[in-house]
C-alpha positions in Angstrom: 107.3 68.2 101.7 106.2 67.2 98.1 108.5 64.3 97.7 107.7 62.7 101.2 103.9 63.5 100.2 104.3 61.8 96.5 106.1 58.8 98.1 103.3 58.5 101.0 100.7 58.2 98.4 102.8 56.1 96.3 103.1 58.8 93.3 106.8 58.2 93.2 109.4 55.5 94.4 111.1 56.2 97.6 115.1 57.2 96.4 117.2 54.6 98.0 120.6 56.0 96.9 121.5 58.4 99.8 123.9 60.3 98.1 121.5 61.1 95.5 118.9 62.0 97.9 121.0 64.3 99.7 121.9 66.0 96.3 118.0 66.5 95.8 117.3 68.0 99.0 120.4 70.3 99.2 120.7 71.2 95.3 122.6 74.7 95.9 121.4 76.5 93.0 117.7 76.7 94.0 117.8 75.7 97.5 117.3 78.9 99.3 114.2 80.6 97.1 113.5 78.2 94.2 112.4 77.4 92.0 110.5 74.8 93.7 111.6 71.5 92.0 109.8 68.2 92.2 111.6 64.7 92.9 110.2 62.9 89.6 111.9 65.8 87.6 115.1 66.4 89.1 116.2 63.3 90.7 116.6 61.2 87.3 118.9 64.0 86.1 121.3 63.3 88.7 121.6 59.7 87.3 122.5 61.0 84.0 126.2 61.2 82.7 126.8 64.8 81.9 129.3 65.8 79.3 130.5 69.6 78.5 128.4 71.5 76.2 129.7 74.6 75.2 126.1 75.9 74.1 124.5 74.8 77.2 127.5 76.9 79.2 127.0 80.1 77.0 123.1 79.7 77.8 123.6 79.3 81.4 126.0 82.2 81.5 123.6 84.5 79.6 120.6 83.2 82.1 123.0 84.1 84.9 124.0 87.4 83.7 120.6 88.6 82.9 119.5 87.5 86.4 122.2 89.9 87.6 121.2 92.5 85.6 117.5 92.2 87.0 118.7 92.2 90.7 121.5 95.0 90.5 120.6 97.1 87.8 116.4 97.0 88.4 115.6 95.6 91.6 118.4 97.2 94.2 117.9 100.7 92.4 114.2 100.8 92.6 114.7 99.7 96.2 116.0 103.4 97.0 113.1 105.0 96.4 110.6 102.1 97.8 112.3 101.7 101.0 112.7 105.7 101.5 109.0 105.9 101.0 107.7 102.8 103.0 109.7 103.7 106.0 108.0 106.7 106.3 104.2 106.7 104.3 102.8 109.7 106.2 105.6 112.1 105.0 104.6 111.5 101.1 101.8 112.6 99.1 99.9 110.7 96.5 101.9 110.8 93.7 105.0 109.5 95.5 103.1 106.9 97.3 101.8 105.5 94.1 105.1 105.8 92.4 106.7 103.9 95.1 103.9 101.3 95.1 104.5 100.8 91.1 108.5 100.7 91.4 107.9 98.1 94.0 105.9 95.6 91.7 108.9 95.9 89.4 111.5 95.4 92.5 110.1 92.2 93.8 109.6 91.0 89.9 113.3 91.9 89.4 114.7 90.6 92.6 113.1 86.9 92.7 113.1 86.7 88.7 116.8 87.6 88.6 117.3 85.2 91.7 115.9 82.5 89.6 117.5 83.4 86.4 120.7 83.0 88.2 119.6 79.5 89.8 118.6 78.6 86.3 121.9 79.5 84.6 124.2 77.9 87.3 122.2 74.8 87.1 122.4 74.8 83.1 126.3 75.2 83.4 126.5 72.2 85.7 124.0 70.1 83.1 120.8 70.3 85.0 117.4 71.8 83.8 115.3 73.5 86.1 112.0 74.6 86.0 111.1 77.9 84.7 109.5 80.3 87.2 108.3 83.5 85.5 106.5 84.1 82.4 106.2 87.8 81.8 103.5 87.7 84.3 103.0 91.5 84.3 101.7 91.0 80.4 98.7 89.1 81.9 95.1 89.7 80.8 93.9 88.6 84.3 94.7 87.4 87.9 94.2 84.1 87.4 96.5 84.2 84.1 99.1 86.3 86.3 99.3 83.3 88.9 99.9 81.0 85.7 102.9 83.0 85.0 104.1 84.0 88.3 106.2 82.0 90.6 105.1 79.0 88.5 106.6 76.2 90.7 104.9 77.7 93.8 101.8 77.9 92.1 101.5 74.5 90.6 102.8 73.2 94.6 99.7 74.7 95.9 97.4 73.7 93.4 98.8 69.9 93.9 99.3 70.0 97.5 96.6 72.3 98.7 94.3 72.8 96.4 93.5 69.5 94.7 93.3 67.7 98.0 90.4 70.4 99.4 88.5 68.9 96.3 89.6 71.5 93.5 86.7 72.0 90.9 85.4 68.5 91.2 82.6 69.7 93.7 79.4 72.0 94.0 80.2 75.5 93.0 80.5 77.6 96.3 82.8 74.6 97.5 84.9 75.4 94.6 85.2 79.1 95.2 85.8 78.2 98.8 88.9 75.8 97.9 90.3 78.8 95.8 90.1 81.3 98.3 91.3 78.8 100.7 94.4 78.0 98.7 95.6 81.7 98.2 95.0 82.3 102.0 97.3 79.6 102.7 99.7 80.8 100.4 99.6 84.2 102.2 100.2 82.4 105.3 102.9 80.5 103.7 104.7 84.1 103.5 104.5 85.3 107.1 102.4 85.2 110.3 101.4 88.7 109.9 98.0 90.2 108.7 99.7 92.1 105.8 100.5 88.6 104.2 96.8 87.2 105.3 95.4 90.1 103.5 97.4 90.0 100.5 96.7 86.0 100.1 92.8 87.0 101.0 93.0 90.0 98.1 94.2 87.5 95.6 91.7 85.1 96.2 89.0 87.6 96.1 90.3 88.6 92.7 90.3 84.6 91.5 86.8 84.1 92.8 85.2 87.2 91.5 86.7 86.4 88.0 85.2 83.2 87.9 81.7 84.2 89.3 81.6 87.1 86.9 83.1 85.4 83.7 79.7 84.7 81.8 78.5 88.3 82.3 81.7 89.7 81.5 81.5 87.4 78.2 77.8 88.5 77.7 78.9 92.3 78.1 81.7 91.9 75.6 79.4 90.6 72.9 76.6 93.0 73.4 79.0 96.1 73.1 80.7 94.5 70.5 84.1 95.1 72.2 85.6 92.4 69.5 85.8 95.3 66.9 88.3 97.2 69.4 90.2 93.8 70.6 93.7 95.5 71.0 92.5 97.9 73.0 90.4 95.6 75.3 93.7 93.6 75.8 95.8 96.6 76.7 92.8 97.6 79.3 92.8 94.3 80.5 96.7 94.2 81.2 96.7 97.7 82.7 93.8 96.7 85.2 95.6 93.1 86.0 98.7 95.2 86.8 96.6 97.6 89.0 94.9 95.1 91.3 98.2 93.1 91.5 100.0 96.5 92.8 97.5 96.9 95.1 98.0 93.6 96.7 101.8 94.5 96.8 101.2 97.5 98.9 100.2 94.8 101.7 102.8 92.7 100.7 105.6 95.4 101.0 104.2 97.4 104.1 105.8 97.0 107.5 102.4 96.3 109.0 98.8 97.0 108.5 99.1 100.5 109.9 101.7 101.5 107.4 99.7 99.8 104.6 96.5 101.9 105.8 98.6 105.0 106.1 99.6 104.0 102.4 96.1 104.1 101.0 94.9 106.9 103.0 97.7 108.8 101.5 97.0 107.6 98.0 93.1 108.3 98.4 93.8 111.8 99.5 94.6 112.6 95.8 97.1 115.0 97.3 98.7 116.0 93.9 101.3 118.1 95.1 104.9 117.2 93.9 107.5 118.5 96.5 111.1 118.2 97.0 110.8 115.2 99.4 110.0 113.3 96.0 113.1 113.5 94.6 115.0 113.6 97.9 113.7 110.4 98.7 115.6 109.3 96.0 118.9 111.1 96.9 118.5 113.2 93.6 117.1 113.5 89.9 119.8 111.3 88.5 119.0 107.9 90.6 115.3 108.7 89.6 115.7 109.2 85.8 118.1 106.0 86.0 115.2 104.1 88.0 112.7 105.2 84.9 115.4 104.1 82.4 116.0 100.7 84.0 112.3 100.0 83.8 112.1 100.7 80.2 114.9 98.4 79.6 113.3 96.0 81.4 110.2 96.4 79.7 112.0 96.2 76.0 113.9 93.2 77.1 110.8 91.4 78.1 109.2 92.0 74.7 112.4 90.4 72.5 111.9 87.0 71.2 113.3 84.0 73.4 114.7 82.9 70.5 116.8 85.8 69.5 120.0 84.9 68.4 122.2 87.5 70.4 120.5 86.1 73.7 122.3 82.8 73.1 125.8 84.2 72.4 128.7 85.2 74.7 128.1 89.1 73.2 125.0 89.2 75.5 127.1 88.2 78.6 129.4 91.2 77.6 126.7 93.6 76.8 124.8 92.9 80.2 127.6 92.8 82.3 128.5 96.2 80.7 125.4 97.8 81.6 126.0 96.2 85.4 129.1 97.6 85.6 127.7 101.3 84.5 124.4 101.6 85.8 124.4 98.8 88.4 123.6 99.8 92.1 126.8 98.9 94.4 126.7 97.7 98.2 125.0 94.5 99.7 121.4 93.8 99.1 120.1 90.2 99.8 116.8 89.1 97.9 113.8 89.5 99.1 112.6 86.0 99.1 115.3 84.8 101.4 113.4 85.8 104.2 110.4 83.3 103.1 
């Protein structure tokens, strides 16, 4: 769609080489779930002559290995508990419901980020560079920042082909907020014709509009309370609040329907803090439960490592990650969540 729209608007010249055009629309590493590549970025790469580059291949293998780690070790293992709880939300108390919702936040991130990393790695091995789709989104300090870090290629796609054509921010205040809200509502519908996706999109649209409306009052409050003296604490609080707001949205995204989503919220707000055996039984024993906590900790640790760390660009990294996959990865078959979209 982006190629067709850009050609129609005269932003890019139509590709006259059928083979290169066919490769662009069927490029297998990112064909099913992205990242969404623009013609202006990918088509020129297909005209370049490729030479074997050992370091580029090693980087691609590292990226693929970490992608498989995210999918097989983190996402698929967390899915055990999430699927059990969300398939019968009335059967669980507050703590298991909250835990399953938090687990899903990490599951969907690792599932999709894992696929993206595999795609980036495979393309790199062949000599092509795809756009990076994630930038540590759960460290965001606002929902607006979250969408600049999450599924970046889709966020920018909706910005360029929905938000800006609506008028973007070059309009009066109320219309600007309307454009923001409609863009997120459309992004919800893009994921599926179900009320859960509509609510998910509307919720994020509401978050963004509220952030814009309340920005100046929040800045005045920040200065009035002298919060700059405890800026570190404020930043941590902002990250936690943003994660909480995003996780609330993920409940609608994951629920099998509005009835289940309402049941999950009812169960959470009942504040039944009892912990019974069903919590561990849903996880098929304490071993899997403890292992899931461990893999989230490993993920958090890896996300804090510098991107230019030497070991992350060596064959040793591939060996270490492969070992972790073999030791604690979940076996069996599990498709990627975003394949359904």
